[in-house]
Structure formats: C-alpha cells, structure tokens
Z-matrix of the N, CA and C atoms (Angstrom, degrees):
N
C 1 1.422
C 2 1.526 1 112.75
N 3 1.333 2 116.38 1 -44.87
C 4 1.459 3 118.68 2 179.38
C 5 1.536 4 110.71 3 -61.96
N 6 1.315 5 117.72 4 -37.09
C 7 1.481 6 120.58 5 178.55
C 8 1.541 7 109.81 6 -61.91
N 9 1.336 8 117.24 7 -37.60
C 10 1.442 9 121.45 8 177.94
C 11 1.505 10 112.15 9 -63.61
N 12 1.326 11 117.12 10 -38.94
C 13 1.492 12 122.42 11 177.17
C 14 1.526 13 108.14 12 -65.45
N 15 1.341 14 118.73 13 -41.99
C 16 1.457 15 121.81 14 178.08
C 17 1.516 16 111.25 15 -59.91
N 18 1.326 17 116.76 16 -43.23
C 19 1.470 18 119.90 17 178.69
C 20 1.507 19 110.03 18 -63.91
N 21 1.342 20 118.55 19 -43.19
C 22 1.443 21 120.88 20 178.74
C 23 1.547 22 110.68 21 -60.84
N 24 1.346 23 115.99 22 -42.86
C 25 1.463 24 119.61 23 -179.65
C 26 1.526 25 109.22 24 -64.90
N 27 1.368 26 115.94 25 -45.80
C 28 1.495 27 118.48 26 179.54
C 29 1.526 28 110.55 27 -59.60
N 30 1.329 29 116.04 28 -41.44
C 31 1.476 30 120.55 29 -179.14
C 32 1.520 31 110.35 30 -65.08
N 33 1.299 32 116.51 31 -43.18
C 34 1.488 33 121.05 32 179.90
C 35 1.509 34 110.00 33 -64.65
N 36 1.323 35 117.63 34 -42.89
C 37 1.447 36 122.44 35 177.98
C 38 1.514 37 111.40 36 -61.71
N 39 1.352 38 116.07 37 -44.48
C 40 1.448 39 120.88 38 179.63
C 41 1.549 40 110.22 39 -63.27
N 42 1.326 41 115.59 40 -43.01
C 43 1.476 42 120.43 41 179.42
C 44 1.526 43 110.35 42 -64.22
N 45 1.351 44 117.18 43 -43.03
C 46 1.471 45 120.51 44 -179.40
C 47 1.531 46 109.49 45 -64.13
N 48 1.336 47 116.13 46 -38.04
C 49 1.485 48 120.24 47 177.64
C 50 1.516 49 110.78 48 -63.33
N 51 1.346 50 115.12 49 -41.80
C 52 1.467 51 119.85 50 178.88
C 53 1.562 52 111.35 51 -64.59
N 54 1.331 53 115.35 52 -41.08
C 55 1.488 54 118.59 53 176.49
C 56 1.524 55 110.35 54 -64.04
N 57 1.324 56 117.56 55 -38.60
C 58 1.449 57 119.77 56 178.83
C 59 1.534 58 110.60 57 -61.26
N 60 1.329 59 116.16 58 -46.98
C 61 1.441 60 120.65 59 -178.64
C 62 1.533 61 111.53 60 -63.97
N 63 1.331 62 116.40 61 -42.25
C 64 1.484 63 120.10 62 177.09
C 65 1.535 64 110.12 63 -63.87
N 66 1.318 65 116.60 64 -40.90
C 67 1.442 66 120.62 65 177.21
C 68 1.518 67 111.64 66 -60.83
N 69 1.318 68 115.86 67 -41.05
C 70 1.481 69 121.46 68 178.48
C 71 1.562 70 111.04 69 -61.84
N 72 1.316 71 115.83 70 -40.73
C 73 1.465 72 120.54 71 177.79
C 74 1.551 73 109.59 72 -64.57
N 75 1.295 74 116.37 73 -45.92
C 76 1.491 75 119.91 74 178.24
C 77 1.521 76 109.97 75 -61.61
N 78 1.332 77 117.23 76 -41.42
C 79 1.477 78 121.66 77 -179.13
C 80 1.526 79 108.84 78 -61.46
N 81 1.332 80 117.50 79 -48.76
C 82 1.434 81 120.73 80 -177.60
C 83 1.527 82 112.43 81 -61.55
N 84 1.330 83 115.18 82 -28.93
C 85 1.469 84 120.73 83 176.60
C 86 1.540 85 112.51 84 -88.38
N 87 1.331 86 115.22 85 10.49
C 88 1.463 87 123.49 86 178.09
C 89 1.539 88 112.94 87 59.23
N 90 1.321 89 116.61 88 28.71
C 91 1.457 90 120.97 89 173.78
C 92 1.542 91 106.32 90 -98.18
N 93 1.323 92 113.41 91 77.68
C 94 1.467 93 119.64 92 -169.44
C 95 1.548 94 113.47 93 -69.19
N 96 1.313 95 117.74 94 -35.88
C 97 1.450 96 119.08 95 177.19
C 98 1.497 97 112.29 96 -64.93
N 99 1.288 98 116.17 97 -39.84
C 100 1.483 99 122.18 98 176.38
C 101 1.542 100 110.40 99 -65.98
N 102 1.314 101 116.00 100 -43.23
C 103 1.483 102 120.37 101 178.94
C 104 1.532 103 109.52 102 -61.69
N 105 1.321 104 115.79 103 -46.05
C 106 1.480 105 121.02 104 179.58
C 107 1.530 106 110.00 105 -57.60
N 108 1.299 107 118.05 106 -47.09
C 109 1.461 108 122.27 107 -178.17
C 110 1.534 109 110.05 108 -64.02
N 111 1.312 110 117.07 109 -38.45
C 112 1.469 111 121.21 110 -178.33
C 113 1.515 112 109.94 111 -70.46
N 114 1.322 113 119.01 112 -42.31
C 115 1.463 114 120.84 113 176.08
C 116 1.540 115 109.31 114 -64.04
N 117 1.339 116 116.67 115 -37.64
C 118 1.491 117 120.34 116 176.96
C 119 1.554 118 109.79 117 -55.17
N 120 1.311 119 114.89 118 -45.30
C 121 1.467 120 120.28 119 -177.83
C 122 1.522 121 110.56 120 -60.65
N 123 1.317 122 117.15 121 -41.66
C 124 1.477 123 121.90 122 177.60
C 125 1.508 124 110.83 123 -65.14
N 126 1.331 125 116.50 124 -41.31
C 127 1.472 126 120.47 125 -178.93
C 128 1.512 127 112.00 126 -68.05
N 129 1.339 128 117.40 127 -32.03
C 130 1.486 129 119.96 128 178.07
C 131 1.534 130 112.82 129 -61.01
N 132 1.321 131 115.70 130 -19.43
C 133 1.452 132 120.34 131 178.13
C 134 1.521 133 113.26 132 -87.33
N 135 1.335 134 116.26 133 2.64
C 136 1.479 135 120.80 134 -168.60
C 137 1.510 136 115.07 135 -53.69
N 138 1.321 137 116.80 136 -34.78
C 139 1.460 138 117.67 137 -178.61
C 140 1.510 139 113.75 138 -68.91
N 141 1.352 140 117.66 139 -11.59
C 142 1.441 141 121.50 140 179.03
C 143 1.507 142 113.85 141 -117.65
N 144 1.350 143 117.75 142 0.95
C 145 1.445 144 122.95 143 -178.80
C 146 1.546 145 107.76 144 -91.66
N 147 1.334 146 114.46 145 119.96
C 148 1.470 147 118.52 146 -179.32
C 149 1.521 148 112.88 147 -89.18
N 150 1.315 149 117.56 148 -18.39
C 151 1.472 150 123.36 149 178.95
C 152 1.500 151 109.43 150 -80.27
N 153 1.336 152 117.35 151 96.24
C 154 1.460 153 120.84 152 -174.62
C 155 1.531 154 111.46 153 -71.26
N 156 1.317 155 118.50 154 -29.37
C 157 1.464 156 119.77 155 174.96
C 158 1.519 157 111.84 156 -62.86
N 159 1.334 158 115.01 157 -38.40
C 160 1.461 159 121.03 158 177.18
C 161 1.525 160 110.68 159 -64.36
N 162 1.311 161 116.05 160 -43.43
C 163 1.457 162 120.04 161 179.61
C 164 1.528 163 110.12 162 -64.71
N 165 1.313 164 117.28 163 -43.81
C 166 1.482 165 120.46 164 178.10
C 167 1.536 166 110.42 165 -60.75
N 168 1.361 167 116.40 166 -39.13
C 169 1.477 168 119.64 167 178.89
C 170 1.535 169 111.35 168 -65.67
N 171 1.320 170 116.78 169 -39.05
C 172 1.468 171 119.78 170 177.15
C 173 1.529 172 112.24 171 -60.27
N 174 1.332 173 115.86 172 -45.73
C 175 1.477 174 118.69 173 177.72
C 176 1.513 175 111.26 174 -66.72
N 177 1.311 176 118.22 175 -40.96
C 178 1.464 177 121.92 176 -178.15
C 179 1.536 178 109.66 177 -67.59
N 180 1.306 179 116.84 178 -40.85
C 181 1.473 180 119.36 179 177.80
C 182 1.526 181 111.24 180 -66.45
N 183 1.319 182 117.41 181 -39.12
C 184 1.466 183 119.43 182 178.23
C 185 1.543 184 109.41 183 -67.79
N 186 1.322 185 116.66 184 -31.22
C 187 1.489 186 119.90 185 173.99
C 188 1.524 187 110.41 186 -61.57
N 189 1.322 188 116.49 187 -43.49
C 190 1.489 189 120.23 188 -179.27
C 191 1.523 190 109.18 189 -65.09
N 192 1.306 191 117.74 190 -40.66
C 193 1.492 192 120.42 191 176.15
C 194 1.537 193 109.32 192 -59.19
N 195 1.322 194 115.98 193 -45.56
C 196 1.467 195 120.32 194 -178.84
C 197 1.531 196 110.00 195 -61.62
N 198 1.324 197 118.40 196 -38.85
C 199 1.466 198 120.40 197 176.84
C 200 1.535 199 109.86 198 -61.65
N 201 1.315 200 116.77 199 -44.45
C 202 1.479 201 120.21 200 -178.80
C 203 1.532 202 110.35 201 -64.05
N 204 1.345 203 116.49 202 -28.89
C 205 1.466 204 120.59 203 -177.80
C 206 1.562 205 110.32 204 -95.07
N 207 1.327 206 116.04 205 4.86
C 208 1.476 207 123.02 206 179.11
C 209 1.520 208 112.31 207 60.79
N 210 1.313 209 115.54 208 34.11
C 211 1.489 210 122.77 209 173.47
C 212 1.533 211 106.52 210 -97.04
N 213 1.346 212 115.08 211 76.18
C 214 1.464 213 120.21 212 -170.43
C 215 1.530 214 113.37 213 -60.36
N 216 1.333 215 117.33 214 -46.52
C 217 1.476 216 119.67 215 -177.85
C 218 1.539 217 110.70 216 -62.87
N 219 1.320 218 115.11 217 -43.53
C 220 1.474 219 119.38 218 178.85
C 221 1.545 220 110.71 219 -62.30
N 222 1.326 221 115.96 220 -41.35
C 223 1.453 222 119.84 221 178.86
C 224 1.525 223 110.17 222 -61.52
N 225 1.315 224 117.30 223 -44.07
C 226 1.464 225 120.46 224 -179.21
C 227 1.545 226 110.14 225 -64.09
N 228 1.324 227 116.57 226 -45.11
C 229 1.488 228 120.23 227 -178.63
C 230 1.509 229 109.90 228 -62.71
N 231 1.339 230 117.98 229 -43.19
C 232 1.475 231 119.80 230 -179.56
C 233 1.515 232 111.80 231 -67.63
N 234 1.345 233 116.89 232 -39.88
C 235 1.450 234 119.31 233 177.62
C 236 1.527 235 111.67 234 -62.80
N 237 1.348 236 115.07 235 -39.45
C 238 1.481 237 120.57 236 178.90
C 239 1.520 238 109.10 237 -66.77
N 240 1.340 239 119.31 238 -36.76
C 241 1.471 240 121.91 239 177.45
C 242 1.521 241 109.63 240 -64.04
N 243 1.330 242 117.56 241 -41.18
C 244 1.445 243 122.03 242 177.69
C 245 1.534 244 110.76 243 -62.57
N 246 1.351 245 115.05 244 -40.49
C 247 1.447 246 120.60 245 -178.71
C 248 1.518 247 113.97 246 -70.09
N 249 1.340 248 115.94 247 -27.16
C 250 1.481 249 120.23 248 175.27
C 251 1.511 250 108.84 249 -63.90
N 252 1.313 251 117.33 250 -33.61
C 253 1.466 252 122.48 251 -177.98
C 254 1.507 253 110.14 252 -86.17
N 255 1.331 254 116.36 253 -42.92
C 256 1.477 255 122.31 254 -173.18
C 257 1.540 256 107.32 255 -134.66
N 258 1.356 257 117.15 256 83.15
C 259 1.472 258 121.43 257 -172.27
C 260 1.524 259 117.30 258 -58.24
N 261 1.333 260 118.05 259 -24.21
C 262 1.457 261 119.47 260 -176.87
C 263 1.525 262 113.42 261 -103.02
N 264 1.324 263 117.37 262 14.41
C 265 1.480 264 120.31 263 -179.52
C 266 1.525 265 109.16 264 -63.65
N 267 1.367 266 114.89 265 116.02
C 268 1.457 267 118.55 266 -179.10
C 269 1.530 268 110.43 267 -64.40
N 270 1.311 269 117.95 268 -39.77
C 271 1.454 270 119.83 269 -178.67
C 272 1.530 271 111.26 270 -64.08
N 273 1.322 272 116.06 271 -45.93
C 274 1.476 273 119.38 272 -179.89
C 275 1.531 274 111.11 273 -64.92
N 276 1.319 275 116.90 274 -40.02
C 277 1.471 276 120.42 275 179.73
C 278 1.545 277 109.76 276 -63.56
N 279 1.335 278 116.29 277 -44.37
C 280 1.453 279 117.66 278 179.35
C 281 1.515 280 113.71 279 -68.18
N 282 1.330 281 116.08 280 -34.71
C 283 1.452 282 119.33 281 177.44
C 284 1.533 283 111.58 282 -68.54
N 285 1.321 284 115.44 283 -36.54
C 286 1.456 285 119.04 284 176.08
C 287 1.522 286 109.25 285 -66.35
N 288 1.343 287 117.30 286 -39.81
C 289 1.465 288 120.08 287 179.47
C 290 1.525 289 112.08 288 -64.06
N 291 1.300 290 117.96 289 -42.24
C 292 1.450 291 121.45 290 -179.64
C 293 1.532 292 109.81 291 -66.04
N 294 1.309 293 116.40 292 -44.14
C 295 1.479 294 119.52 293 178.63
C 296 1.538 295 109.90 294 -61.52
N 297 1.357 296 116.54 295 -42.81
C 298 1.454 297 119.45 296 179.96
C 299 1.520 298 110.14 297 -64.86
N 300 1.308 299 118.05 298 -36.77
C 301 1.481 300 120.19 299 177.22
C 302 1.539 301 110.02 300 -61.38
N 303 1.306 302 116.13 301 -46.23
C 304 1.464 303 120.12 302 -178.77
C 305 1.530 304 112.18 303 -65.56
N 306 1.308 305 115.80 304 -27.33
C 307 1.468 306 121.15 305 177.45
C 308 1.538 307 111.55 306 -88.13
N 309 1.336 308 114.96 307 5.14
C 310 1.469 309 122.66 308 -177.66
C 311 1.526 310 113.36 309 58.70
N 312 1.355 311 115.29 310 32.98
C 313 1.441 312 122.34 311 175.23
C 314 1.535 313 106.95 312 -100.24
N 315 1.312 314 115.69 313 69.33
C 316 1.421 315 121.56 314 -168.01
C 317 1.533 316 114.49 315 -64.84
N 318 1.298 317 117.66 316 -39.52
C 319 1.480 318 120.46 317 179.30
C 320 1.511 319 109.66 318 -65.49
N 321 1.340 320 115.83 319 -44.64
C 322 1.487 321 118.48 320 179.94
C 323 1.528 322 109.13 321 -62.95
N 324 1.312 323 117.10 322 -41.95
C 325 1.465 324 120.15 323 179.21
C 326 1.515 325 111.52 324 -61.74
N 327 1.335 326 115.71 325 -42.30
C 328 1.456 327 119.99 326 177.69
C 329 1.541 328 109.76 327 -61.67
N 330 1.310 329 116.71 328 -41.24
C 331 1.468 330 119.31 329 178.75
C 332 1.502 331 113.02 330 -60.59
N 333 1.344 332 117.29 331 -39.25
C 334 1.459 333 120.74 332 177.67
C 335 1.533 334 110.55 333 -64.87
N 336 1.331 335 115.57 334 -42.16
C 337 1.456 336 119.44 335 -179.54
C 338 1.548 337 108.81 336 -66.07
N 339 1.307 338 117.26 337 -41.06
C 340 1.461 339 121.59 338 179.12
C 341 1.549 340 109.74 339 -59.54
N 342 1.334 341 115.49 340 -45.82
C 343 1.464 342 120.04 341 178.33
C 344 1.544 343 110.56 342 -61.55
N 345 1.313 344 116.84 343 -39.47
C 346 1.464 345 120.76 344 178.48
C 347 1.509 346 110.54 345 -63.47
N 348 1.311 347 117.61 346 -47.67
C 349 1.461 348 121.12 347 178.93
C 350 1.515 349 113.25 348 -64.74
N 351 1.328 350 116.06 349 -32.88
C 352 1.466 351 120.43 350 176.19
C 353 1.515 352 111.11 351 -61.51
N 354 1.346 353 116.10 352 -42.82
C 355 1.452 354 122.68 353 -178.27
C 356 1.535 355 112.52 354 -84.75
N 357 1.351 356 115.74 355 -29.54
C 358 1.454 357 121.14 356 -175.06
C 359 1.543 358 108.95 357 -136.93
N 360 1.337 359 116.75 358 74.86
C 361 1.481 360 120.54 359 -172.89
C 362 1.518 361 116.71 360 -59.21
N 363 1.301 362 117.19 361 -21.12
C 364 1.492 363 119.97 362 -176.99
C 365 1.543 364 112.02 363 -96.38
N 366 1.295 365 118.21 364 4.17
C 367 1.481 366 120.38 365 -177.06
C 368 1.528 367 109.84 366 -69.82
N 369 1.322 368 114.93 367 109.95
C 370 1.478 369 120.78 368 -175.62
C 371 1.547 370 112.21 369 -68.76
N 372 1.309 371 116.10 370 -34.77
C 373 1.486 372 117.75 371 178.34
C 374 1.519 373 109.63 372 -63.58
N 375 1.349 374 117.14 373 -40.19
C 376 1.441 375 120.48 374 177.97
C 377 1.516 376 111.54 375 -66.87
N 378 1.336 377 117.82 376 -37.29
C 379 1.448 378 119.68 377 176.91
C 380 1.527 379 112.18 378 -62.14
N 381 1.329 380 115.99 379 -43.01
C 382 1.465 381 120.53 380 178.52
C 383 1.528 382 111.16 381 -63.91
N 384 1.347 383 114.89 382 -46.10
C 385 1.477 384 118.78 383 179.97
C 386 1.544 385 111.10 384 -63.44
N 387 1.319 386 117.18 385 -35.74
C 388 1.466 387 120.39 386 177.78
C 389 1.506 388 111.11 387 -58.02
N 390 1.329 389 116.44 388 -47.59
C 391 1.474 390 121.03 389 177.82
C 392 1.535 391 110.59 390 -61.14
N 393 1.306 392 116.69 391 -43.39
C 394 1.448 393 121.58 392 -179.72
C 395 1.513 394 110.75 393 -60.22
N 396 1.363 395 116.53 394 -45.27
C 397 1.458 396 120.78 395 -179.78
C 398 1.534 397 111.43 396 -65.36
N 399 1.318 398 115.94 397 -41.47
C 400 1.461 399 120.12 398 177.73
C 401 1.543 400 110.22 399 -56.54
N 402 1.316 401 117.03 400 -43.38
C 403 1.448 402 121.50 401 177.81
C 404 1.505 403 111.88 402 -65.46
N 405 1.331 404 117.19 403 -44.48
C 406 1.448 405 121.26 404 -179.78
C 407 1.523 406 112.71 405 -63.19
N 408 1.352 407 114.89 406 -41.86
C 409 1.474 408 119.16 407 178.75
C 410 1.499 409 110.57 408 -66.42
N 411 1.330 410 116.53 409 -41.05
C 412 1.495 411 119.93 410 178.10
C 413 1.530 412 109.75 411 -62.29
N 414 1.333 413 118.37 412 -45.28
C 415 1.442 414 122.99 413 179.26
C 416 1.535 415 110.63 414 -61.27
N 417 1.297 416 116.17 415 -43.15
C 418 1.484 417 120.44 416 178.17
C 419 1.536 418 111.15 417 -64.09
N 420 1.304 419 116.40 418 -40.18
C 421 1.460 420 121.61 419 178.69
C 422 1.522 421 110.04 420 -63.67
N 423 1.340 422 118.37 421 -45.13
C 424 1.436 423 122.46 422 178.94
C 425 1.536 424 111.39 423 -62.32
N 426 1.317 425 116.17 424 -39.28
C 427 1.476 426 120.44 425 178.47
C 428 1.539 427 111.05 426 -63.61
N 429 1.305 428 115.09 427 -41.66
C 430 1.481 429 120.61 428 177.87
C 431 1.515 430 110.64 429 -65.98
N 432 1.310 431 116.20 430 -40.92
C 433 1.460 432 122.14 431 178.91
C 434 1.549 433 110.02 432 -61.85
N 435 1.315 434 114.69 433 -42.44
C 436 1.467 435 120.61 434 -179.92
C 437 1.521 436 111.28 435 -65.76
N 438 1.342 437 117.01 436 -37.80
C 439 1.471 438 121.07 437 179.55
C 440 1.551 439 109.62 438 -66.75
N 441 1.323 440 115.27 439 -37.06
C 442 1.468 441 119.97 440 -177.28
C 443 1.509 442 112.05 441 -72.07
N 444 1.309 443 115.76 442 -25.15
C 445 1.488 444 120.12 443 -176.34
C 446 1.511 445 112.93 444 -75.19
C-alpha cells in the first residue's frame, strides 16, 4: 500500500512538473490565460506533490501571470502562497511587492522588498523597488500631513 502511495505522489509530481513547463512555454509566448490555466492544473495536484520547491514555483509563476493580467489581488495571494512554502523566494517576494504597490499597500510592499533584500542583498530589482516604495510612502505621508493641517 505504501508503495502505491509513493507511485501516486511520483505521478502527481511528474504531472505538476509537466504543467509547470507547459505553463512556462505559454507564458513566454504571452498566452497568459493559457499559462494561468496550466499552472492552475499543476496547483490542483498540490495535496499529492511532495516537491515543495515545485509547488512554490507554480504559485510564484501564476502570481507573475496575474501581474501581467493586472489581477493584483490574485497575484498577491499567489505570491503569499509561494512564500508560505518558500519564505525567502526572491521572485515571490518581488511579485508580492509589485502586487502590493498596485493595490496601494505601500507599507506591505516595502516589507516584502525589505525581506527580499535581507535574503538577497544584491538583488537590483529589489533595490529599485525599495527606493520606489520609500518615495511612495513619503508622498503618502505628506498627503496625510496636508489633510490633517
């Protein structure tokens, strides 16, 4: 019986990996709806996928597709799901930050960028986003100050 479970898990992992690769092809060809659906299929196998890095990649990739489709909430949720599995994923942290920026959740976005730089100090995208968030937070603070005056 245990061997049967292992075979099911191996099969699910292989299928999820195939869905990831097909999703990547669709993504590169800018067929985002197709890529999203393909990543969805891989994620539906999550309860039987033992490769947690693969599962994190599926969520992170679907987050990137959501960003391209301007589905900000979906992007943030998928990036967060990837981070629950792999907390230091630079791609997931940056995708969460971008989604948070688009949702005007500047402090949350800054926190994701800070976490990314903590784990990956040389990440240039994170450095750029950090400066952008600092400016957005400062601008938001000045606007609130002006309203209070």
